N, C-alpha and C positions, 0 to 999 in steps of 0.2 A: 504494500500500500504506500503510495507516494506521500511525501511530506505535505505537498500542496493540497492533496485531498484531505488529509487529516486537519490541516489548517482551515480549510473550508468548512469541514464538519464542526470544528471548534467554534468558528464564527457564527454559524447557523444556530448551534445549540446555545451559545451565549445569549443571542438575541431572544431565543425561545425561553431560556431560564430567567433572564433579567427583566423580561417584560412584566408589567403590572398584572397581578392576578391574585386569586385567593391564597395561594401558598405564600407568596412574598408578604402579603398583607397580614397573614396569620403569624408569620415569623416575627414581624415587627410588633404586632399586638401582644404576642406571648412574651417577647423580650421586655417590653415596656412594663407590663403588669406583673410578670413573674420572674424576670431576670434572664440573663444571657443563656444560662443552662437550658431553660425551657425553650427558648428560640432555637438553639442548636439541636435540641432533641427532636423538635418538629422537623427542622431542616434535614436532619439525618434520616428520618423516616421517609421524607420525600425522595432522598437520594437512593435509598434501598428500593423503593418502588420504581424509580426511573431505571435503575440497573436491571431489575427484573424484566421490565418491558424491553430494554435494550437486548437482553439475552434472547428473549422470545422472538423479537423482530429480526435480529441478526441471523438466526437459524431458520428463518422462514416460518415461524410458528405464530405469526400475528393472526392468521386465519383461525387457528385453534383458540387464541385468546378471544377473538370476536365471537366464536361459537359459544364461549362460556359467558354469554351475556347476562344470564341470571346471577351468576356469582359476582360478576363485575358490578351489576346493579345493586346487589345487596351491600357490597363493600362501599360503594359510593354513598348510598343512603345512610349507612351506619356511620361513616366518617362525617357526613354532613350533619347528622343529628348530634354528634358529639360536639362539633363546632358551634352549633346553635345553643346547645346546653352550656358550653363554656361562656358563650356570649351573654346568655341570660344571667349566669353567675356573676360575671363581671359587672353587668348593669346594676345588679342588686347588692353588690359587695360594699362593705364599709370601706371608706378610703383609708389606705395605709401608706404612710410615707415609704418609698421604695427601700431606703437603707434599713428600715426597721422591719420590713416584710420578710418572714422566714423563707429561706431558700428551699426549693422543692427537693425532696430526697429522690433516691433512685426509683422508688415505687411510684412517686408522683410523676416522674418523667416518662415512665414506661407507657402509660396510656397516650401521652402526647406523641411519643415516637411511633406507636402503633397507628395512631390516627393519620400521621403523615404517610405511612405505607398504604393504608386502606384507601385514602383519598386519591393517591396516585394510581393504584391498581384499578380504581373505579373511574379514572379520568378517561372519557371517550376520545379526547384529543391526543392522548399519548401514543396509542398505536398508529393513529393516522400520521403523526409526525414522523415516526420511524419508517413506516411503510413508504412514505413519500420520499424520504431522504436516503435511507440505507442502500437501496439498489444502485444509486449513483456513487456510493462510497465504497462498498465492499465488492461490487461487481458480481460476477457469476460464482466466484469462489470465496470462501470464508475460512480462516484458520483461527485457532485459539489466540495466536499472536495478534491478529487483527482485532478480535473481540477485546483482548486485554488493552490494546491501544485505545480503542474507542471508550472503554470503561474508564481508563485513566484520564482521558480528556473530560468525560462527564464529571468525574470526581473533582478534577482541578477547577473546572468552570464553576461547579456548585460551591466549592470552598470559597471562591472569590465572591460569588453572588450572595450566598448565605452569610458569609463573614461580613460583607459590606452592609447588608441589611441589619444584622445584629449590632454592628458597630454604631450605625446611625441611631438605632433604637436605644442603645446603652447611653449614648450621649444625651438623647432626649430625656431618658430616665433620670439622669443626674440633675436635670433642671427642675425636677419635681420636688418641691419642698413644702408645699402647702396642701392640706387635706382637700380643700375645695377644688384645687387644680387636679389633684389625683382623682377625685370623683369624676370630673369631666373627662379626663383621659380614660378612666375605666369604662365610662359609658360610651365614649367614642370607639374604643377598642372592642367593646362588647357589640356595638352596632356593626363594626367591620366583620367580626367573627360570625354574627348572625347572618349578615349579608353574604359572606363567603359560603356559609353552609347552604343558604338558599340557592346561590348561584351554582354551586357544585351539584346540588340535588336536581336542578332543573336543566343543567347543561346537556346538550345533545351533540 
């Protein structure tokens, strides 16, 4: 696989990953309200889901994934429902100044991580992206080295995208020092999560 081809894939995937959408908005909202660890946990879940789809699509199994429409639909609605539930909790939560808010433990981060996976596995746009792009990248043949190279690009791009969103959200989080401002941010983030959940559930 030529370097220019990999570079083109990296550029296309960066645009896809960095574009505004429910995932990036949720990463920002989770970071502002629950800290960087929560934002990274959700982001890590999205990366796992993306890599699963990459593997399926690269080996020509996107048709199989499309045939599992019921499973994908259940995953999408489950993840969307969890986002809406988190949004409602944020809207009704008592304002807590960020530096005094307890950091989520490993058990608290696991549902966030799993939600990121579920929403990406249930994302109808994900297989379409790979089906449209990969034939021009891998050609008629695919090796494990090719797949590893593509996966490395996906991870590198997502580290930049997720890290950038978390860094911006952390900076905003440090500016929150008054409870009434925290309440407004919580409710704004709650609306974003609820809206993201509704968008994911209704996306086709």
